[in-house]
C-alpha positions as CSV (number, residue, x, y, z in Angstrom):
1,X,59.4,80.6,-61.4
2,X,59.6,78.6,-64.8
3,X,58.4,75.3,-63.2
4,X,55.5,76.9,-61.5
5,X,54.7,78.8,-64.6
6,X,54.8,75.4,-66.8
7,X,52.3,73.9,-64.4
8,X,49.9,76.8,-64.6
9,X,49.9,76.7,-68.3
10,X,49.5,72.8,-68.0
11,X,46.4,72.9,-66.0
12,X,44.8,75.9,-67.3
13,X,42.6,74.0,-70.0
14,X,41.8,70.9,-67.7
15,X,38.2,70.4,-66.7
16,X,38.6,70.5,-63.0
17,X,40.4,74.0,-63.3
18,X,38.1,77.0,-63.1
19,X,39.7,80.4,-63.6
20,X,36.7,82.0,-61.8
21,X,37.1,80.2,-58.4
22,X,39.5,80.9,-55.8
23,X,40.9,77.2,-55.9
24,X,40.9,74.4,-58.4
25,X,39.0,71.1,-57.4
26,X,40.1,70.0,-54.2
27,X,40.4,66.5,-54.9
28,X,43.0,67.3,-57.7
29,X,44.7,69.4,-55.1
30,X,44.9,66.5,-52.9
31,X,46.3,64.6,-55.9
32,X,48.9,67.5,-56.3
33,X,49.8,67.2,-52.5
34,X,50.4,63.4,-52.9
35,X,52.7,64.2,-56.0
36,X,54.7,66.6,-53.8
37,X,55.1,63.9,-51.0
38,X,56.4,61.4,-53.4
39,X,58.7,63.8,-55.0
40,X,60.4,64.4,-51.5
41,X,60.5,60.8,-51.0
42,X,62.2,60.2,-54.2
43,X,64.6,63.0,-53.6
44,X,65.3,61.7,-50.0
45,X,66.0,58.0,-51.4
46,X,68.1,59.1,-54.4
47,X,70.0,62.0,-53.7
48,X,72.9,63.6,-55.7
49,X,75.6,61.5,-53.8
50,X,73.7,58.2,-54.7
51,X,76.2,55.8,-56.7
52,X,73.2,54.5,-58.8
53,X,70.5,56.8,-59.3
54,X,70.5,60.5,-58.6
55,X,67.6,63.1,-58.7
56,X,68.9,66.1,-60.6
57,X,65.8,68.3,-60.4
58,X,62.2,67.7,-59.5
59,X,58.9,69.8,-59.7
60,X,55.3,69.0,-60.2
61,X,55.7,68.8,-63.9
62,X,58.9,67.4,-64.6
63,X,61.6,65.0,-63.0
64,X,65.1,64.5,-64.2
65,X,67.4,61.9,-63.0
66,X,70.9,60.4,-63.7
67,X,71.4,56.7,-64.0
68,X,75.1,55.7,-63.5
69,X,75.8,52.3,-64.9
70,X,78.5,49.8,-64.2
71,X,81.2,51.6,-66.2
72,X,80.5,54.8,-64.5
73,X,78.4,56.3,-67.6
74,X,75.8,58.6,-66.8
75,X,72.4,58.6,-68.7
76,X,70.2,61.5,-68.1
77,X,66.6,60.6,-68.0
78,X,63.4,62.8,-67.8
79,X,59.8,62.2,-66.9
80,X,57.0,64.9,-68.1
81,X,54.0,64.9,-65.9
82,X,50.9,65.5,-67.8
83,X,47.4,67.0,-67.1
84,X,46.0,63.4,-67.1
85,X,48.3,62.2,-64.3
86,X,47.8,59.9,-62.3
87,X,45.2,58.5,-64.6
88,X,48.1,58.2,-67.0
89,X,51.7,57.6,-66.1
90,X,54.4,60.4,-66.7
91,X,55.8,60.6,-70.1
92,X,59.6,59.3,-70.0
93,X,62.3,59.8,-72.4
94,X,66.0,59.8,-72.3
95,X,68.9,61.6,-73.6
96,X,71.1,58.6,-73.8
97,X,71.5,56.5,-77.0
98,X,72.0,53.3,-75.2
99,X,69.5,50.9,-76.2
100,X,69.4,49.2,-72.5
101,X,68.3,52.7,-71.4
102,X,65.6,53.0,-74.1
103,X,64.3,49.6,-73.4
104,X,64.1,50.3,-69.8
105,X,62.1,53.6,-70.3
106,X,59.8,52.0,-72.8
107,X,58.8,49.5,-70.1
108,X,57.0,52.5,-68.3
109,X,54.4,53.0,-71.1
110,X,51.8,50.3,-70.3
111,X,51.4,50.7,-66.5
112,X,47.9,51.2,-64.8
113,X,46.6,52.2,-61.3
114,X,49.0,52.6,-58.5
115,X,52.0,52.1,-60.8
116,X,51.3,55.2,-62.6
117,X,52.2,57.3,-59.7
118,X,55.8,59.0,-59.8
119,X,57.1,57.1,-56.9
120,X,56.2,53.7,-58.3
121,X,57.4,54.7,-61.7
122,X,60.9,55.6,-60.4
123,X,60.8,52.2,-58.6
124,X,60.0,50.4,-61.8
125,X,62.7,52.4,-63.8
126,X,65.3,51.5,-61.5
127,X,64.2,48.0,-61.3
128,X,64.4,47.9,-65.3
129,X,67.5,49.9,-65.6
130,X,69.1,47.5,-63.2
131,X,67.9,44.5,-65.1
132,X,69.3,45.5,-68.2
133,X,72.9,46.4,-66.8
134,X,73.0,43.3,-64.8
135,X,73.3,45.3,-61.7
136,X,71.9,44.7,-58.1
137,X,68.7,46.8,-57.5
138,X,69.4,49.5,-54.8
139,X,67.9,48.8,-51.4
140,X,66.3,52.2,-51.6
141,X,63.8,50.7,-54.2
142,X,62.2,48.9,-51.3
143,X,62.5,51.1,-48.6
144,X,61.2,54.2,-50.5
145,X,57.5,55.2,-49.4
146,X,55.5,58.1,-48.4
147,X,53.7,58.8,-45.3
148,X,50.5,56.8,-44.2
149,X,48.2,59.7,-44.6
150,X,49.6,60.2,-48.2
151,X,49.5,56.6,-49.0
152,X,45.8,56.6,-48.1
153,X,45.3,59.3,-50.5
154,X,47.0,57.5,-53.2
155,X,44.9,54.3,-52.7
156,X,41.6,56.5,-52.6
157,X,42.6,58.1,-55.8
158,X,43.4,54.7,-57.7
159,X,40.2,53.4,-56.4
160,X,38.2,56.4,-57.7
161,X,40.1,56.1,-60.9
162,X,41.4,59.4,-60.1
163,X,38.3,61.2,-61.2
164,X,37.3,63.0,-57.5
165,X,38.1,62.7,-53.8
166,X,35.5,64.8,-52.3
167,X,35.8,67.9,-50.2
168,X,37.3,66.7,-46.9
169,X,39.9,69.3,-47.2
170,X,39.4,72.7,-45.4
171,X,40.8,76.0,-46.0
172,X,43.6,75.3,-43.8
173,X,44.7,72.5,-45.8
174,X,44.6,74.7,-49.0
175,X,46.7,77.3,-47.0
176,X,49.3,74.6,-46.2
177,X,49.4,73.7,-50.0
178,X,50.0,77.5,-50.8
179,X,52.9,77.4,-48.3
180,X,54.2,74.3,-50.3
181,X,54.0,76.1,-53.5
182,X,56.2,78.9,-52.0
183,X,58.8,76.1,-50.8
184,X,58.7,74.4,-54.4
185,X,59.7,78.0,-55.9
186,X,62.8,77.8,-53.4
187,X,66.4,77.9,-55.3
188,X,67.8,74.2,-54.8
189,X,71.6,74.4,-55.0
190,X,73.2,72.2,-57.6
191,X,76.8,71.2,-58.3
192,X,78.3,72.0,-61.8
193,X,77.6,68.7,-63.1
194,X,73.9,69.1,-62.2
195,X,73.6,72.4,-63.7
196,X,75.2,71.2,-66.7
197,X,72.3,68.6,-67.2
198,X,69.5,70.8,-66.1
199,X,70.8,73.8,-68.3
200,X,71.7,71.5,-71.4
201,X,68.3,72.0,-73.2
202,X,68.1,75.9,-72.6
203,X,71.5,76.3,-73.8
204,X,70.8,74.2,-77.0
205,X,67.7,76.2,-77.5
206,X,69.7,79.2,-77.6
207,X,71.3,78.0,-80.8
208,X,68.1,77.5,-82.5
209,X,65.9,80.0,-84.6
210,X,62.4,80.8,-83.5
211,X,60.9,78.8,-86.4
212,X,62.9,75.5,-85.4
213,X,62.1,75.9,-81.6
214,X,58.3,76.3,-82.7
215,X,58.6,73.1,-84.6
216,X,60.0,71.2,-81.7
217,X,57.5,72.4,-79.3
218,X,54.9,71.6,-81.9
219,X,56.3,68.0,-82.0
220,X,56.2,67.8,-78.3
221,X,52.6,69.1,-78.0
222,X,51.6,66.4,-80.6
223,X,53.4,63.6,-78.7
224,X,51.5,64.6,-75.5
225,X,48.2,64.8,-77.2
226,X,48.7,61.4,-79.0
227,X,49.6,60.1,-75.8
228,X,46.9,61.3,-74.0
229,X,44.5,59.9,-76.8
230,X,46.1,56.5,-76.7
231,X,47.2,57.0,-80.4
232,X,50.8,57.1,-80.1
233,X,52.8,56.1,-83.3
234,X,56.5,55.0,-83.5
235,X,58.3,54.0,-80.4
236,X,60.0,55.6,-77.5
237,X,63.3,54.9,-78.6
238,X,62.9,56.2,-82.1
239,X,60.9,59.2,-81.0
240,X,63.6,60.3,-78.5
241,X,66.4,59.8,-81.0
242,X,64.7,61.6,-83.9
243,X,64.0,64.3,-81.7
244,X,67.6,64.7,-80.6
245,X,68.6,64.3,-84.4
246,X,66.3,67.2,-85.5
247,X,67.4,69.5,-82.8
248,X,71.2,68.6,-83.6
249,X,70.3,69.5,-87.2
250,X,68.9,72.8,-86.5
251,X,72.0,73.6,-84.6
252,X,74.4,72.3,-87.3
253,X,76.5,74.9,-89.2
254,X,75.9,73.0,-92.3
255,X,72.1,73.4,-92.1
256,X,72.4,77.0,-91.2
257,X,74.6,77.6,-93.9
258,X,72.2,76.4,-96.4
259,X,73.9,73.2,-97.4
260,X,70.8,71.2,-96.9
261,X,67.3,71.7,-95.6
262,X,64.9,69.4,-93.5
263,X,61.0,69.6,-93.7
264,X,58.7,67.2,-91.8
265,X,56.0,65.8,-94.0
266,X,52.7,66.6,-92.3
267,X,54.5,67.2,-89.1
268,X,55.5,63.9,-88.8
269,X,58.7,62.9,-86.9
270,X,58.8,59.7,-89.0
271,X,58.9,61.2,-92.5
272,X,61.4,64.1,-93.5
273,X,61.9,65.8,-97.0
274,X,65.7,66.7,-97.3
275,X,66.8,68.9,-99.8
276,X,70.5,69.0,-100.7
277,X,71.1,72.7,-101.7
278,X,74.8,72.8,-102.2
279,X,77.3,70.0,-103.8
280,X,81.0,70.3,-104.9
281,X,81.0,73.6,-107.0
282,X,83.4,72.2,-109.2
283,X,81.4,68.9,-110.2
284,X,78.9,68.6,-113.2
285,X,76.1,68.3,-110.7
286,X,76.8,71.7,-109.5
287,X,76.5,73.0,-113.0
288,X,73.3,70.9,-113.7
289,X,71.7,72.5,-110.5
290,X,72.3,76.0,-111.7
291,X,70.5,75.2,-115.1
292,X,67.8,73.5,-113.3
293,X,67.2,76.7,-111.4
294,X,67.2,78.7,-114.7
295,X,64.7,76.3,-116.2
296,X,62.6,75.3,-113.3
297,X,63.0,77.7,-110.5
298,X,64.5,74.8,-108.2
299,X,67.9,74.7,-106.9
300,X,68.0,71.5,-104.9
301,X,67.9,67.7,-104.9
302,X,64.9,66.5,-102.9
303,X,65.2,63.3,-100.8
304,X,62.7,61.5,-99.0
305,X,63.8,59.8,-95.6
306,X,61.4,57.4,-93.9
307,X,62.0,56.1,-90.4
308,X,60.8,53.1,-88.9
309,X,59.7,52.4,-85.2
310,X,63.0,50.3,-84.8
311,X,65.2,53.5,-85.7
312,X,68.1,54.1,-84.9
313,X,68.9,50.2,-84.9
314,X,67.4,49.9,-88.6
315,X,68.5,52.4,-91.3
316,X,65.7,55.1,-92.7
317,X,64.6,54.4,-96.1
318,X,66.1,56.9,-98.6
319,X,65.0,57.8,-101.9
320,X,65.4,60.4,-104.6
321,X,62.4,62.3,-105.3
322,X,63.5,65.3,-107.8
323,X,65.2,65.6,-110.1
324,X,65.8,62.4,-112.0
325,X,69.8,61.7,-112.1
326,X,71.6,59.4,-114.0
327,X,74.7,57.9,-112.1
328,X,75.4,58.9,-108.6
329,X,74.6,55.3,-107.7
330,X,70.8,56.3,-107.8
331,X,68.7,53.1,-108.9
332,X,65.6,52.8,-110.9
333,X,62.6,54.2,-109.1
334,X,65.0,56.5,-107.0
335,X,66.7,54.1,-104.4
336,X,70.2,54.5,-103.4
337,X,72.8,51.9,-104.1
338,X,74.7,52.6,-100.9
339,X,75.9,50.0,-98.2
340,X,75.5,52.5,-95.4
341,X,71.8,52.7,-96.1
342,X,71.3,48.6,-95.9
343,X,70.8,46.6,-92.7
344,X,74.4,45.0,-93.3
345,X,76.1,48.4,-93.3
346,X,74.1,50.5,-91.0
347,X,75.2,51.6,-87.4
348,X,73.1,52.9,-84.8
349,X,75.8,55.4,-84.2
350,X,75.4,57.3,-87.4
351,X,73.7,60.7,-87.2
352,X,71.1,61.8,-90.0
353,X,73.5,64.8,-90.9
354,X,76.4,62.4,-91.6
355,X,74.3,60.3,-93.8
356,X,72.9,63.5,-95.6
357,X,76.3,64.7,-96.0
358,X,77.6,61.3,-97.1
359,X,74.6,61.1,-99.9
360,X,75.7,64.5,-101.1
361,X,79.3,63.3,-101.7
362,X,78.4,60.1,-103.2
363,X,76.2,61.7,-105.8
364,X,79.5,63.7,-107.0
365,X,81.7,60.7,-106.7
366,X,79.3,58.6,-108.7
367,X,79.3,61.3,-111.6
368,X,75.5,62.1,-110.9
369,X,73.9,64.2,-113.8
370,X,70.3,65.5,-114.0
371,X,68.2,64.1,-116.9
372,X,66.3,67.0,-117.9
373,X,64.3,65.1,-120.5
374,X,63.2,62.3,-118.0
375,X,59.3,61.8,-118.1
376,X,57.4,62.7,-115.0
377,X,56.8,59.6,-112.7
378,X,60.3,58.0,-113.3
379,X,60.5,58.0,-109.4
380,X,58.1,56.6,-107.3
381,X,57.9,54.8,-103.5
382,X,56.8,51.7,-104.8
383,X,59.5,51.3,-107.5
384,X,62.2,52.6,-105.2
385,X,61.2,50.1,-102.6
386,X,61.1,47.0,-105.0
387,X,64.7,48.1,-106.5
388,X,66.1,48.6,-103.0
389,X,64.9,45.1,-101.9
390,X,66.5,43.7,-104.8
391,X,69.7,45.5,-104.1
392,X,69.8,44.1,-100.6
393,X,69.2,40.5,-101.8
394,X,71.9,40.7,-104.3
395,X,74.5,42.1,-101.6
396,X,73.4,39.7,-98.9
397,X,74.4,36.8,-101.4
398,X,77.6,38.8,-103.0
399,X,78.8,41.0,-100.6
400,X,79.8,44.6,-101.7
401,X,82.6,45.6,-103.8
402,X,84.8,48.3,-102.6
403,X,86.3,50.3,-105.5
404,X,90.2,51.2,-105.4
405,X,91.3,54.0,-103.6
406,X,92.5,55.7,-106.8
407,X,88.7,56.0,-107.9
408,X,87.8,58.0,-104.7
């Protein structure tokens, strides 16, 4: 099954895994046994009928749960269990755009020792979520526990920093482990809503091209690598949202039809090159783009999107890179004069595709034209940042002028 295959792929490069031996290091197998015991305890405490937290699916490499807030909204939250577990905690991320959920999830990244274990991670997550939404903590958070034997193994693994547990397990223990693996492989009946949550990503992936799937998988691999090295960049909330934005863009009809393209700069989720390839065909800008293709072999408008750790609560910094334009609300250095892109006008509900399409429309509305005789170096990051800073300062003092509807 997919979960078992994922786990085998996950462990094949670990130092404790030897493809020539019949079994991996028995200490690590003991850790795996403890993990399975914890999963069973979590599933028993938070079944699909629980009114606050529900385990949708669980395996040795991923947990998916559903948190139900006071208004009845359901927030899907995932935990990826990496090859360094339990020395490092699971990697949590959420499909929810609620900042309270993002804040609760982000609190799990700095744990150590016993708190790295999945059972204690779920306890902490539930407490943080209830605190964020001003809800009472379910009694199961205090009553959820594993057997005394499993608890002793957990304590031993923490005391040894998870390095090794000795060879106290005999072959009969390993046989029991193999039987548990078979049990893990059994089908778990899900109701329709749970099937929807579990299969959502798989259905989304069907709408993606191979190239774009590879980009998303490479980004996930990079995130896992950086997390294990302790060199994580960005924030949990920004990374989760940007992954969602990129996945949605790859599935978008506008993207697939060539209205625009997106490329990540050096595989960074926080810096994008966006190429607008299609504008209103009746506009002078469209005519200029045709001329640009004939002269320079380029048929698009190149924009740079730079995201901060505080995204989506702060807007990306967007600037024009090429070609140099006159009009179109483009400032000196390439910054854009759009209230939408300022802290005052931005909303975390805006999608990146909506921003791209709005910029495209604004260029046409502002009667943008390509300056074919513009010198190289007209646009730069430093100049764009300076002009944008001045723009924000002016409009903070004077507000924004809304042109009459007759002007478009």
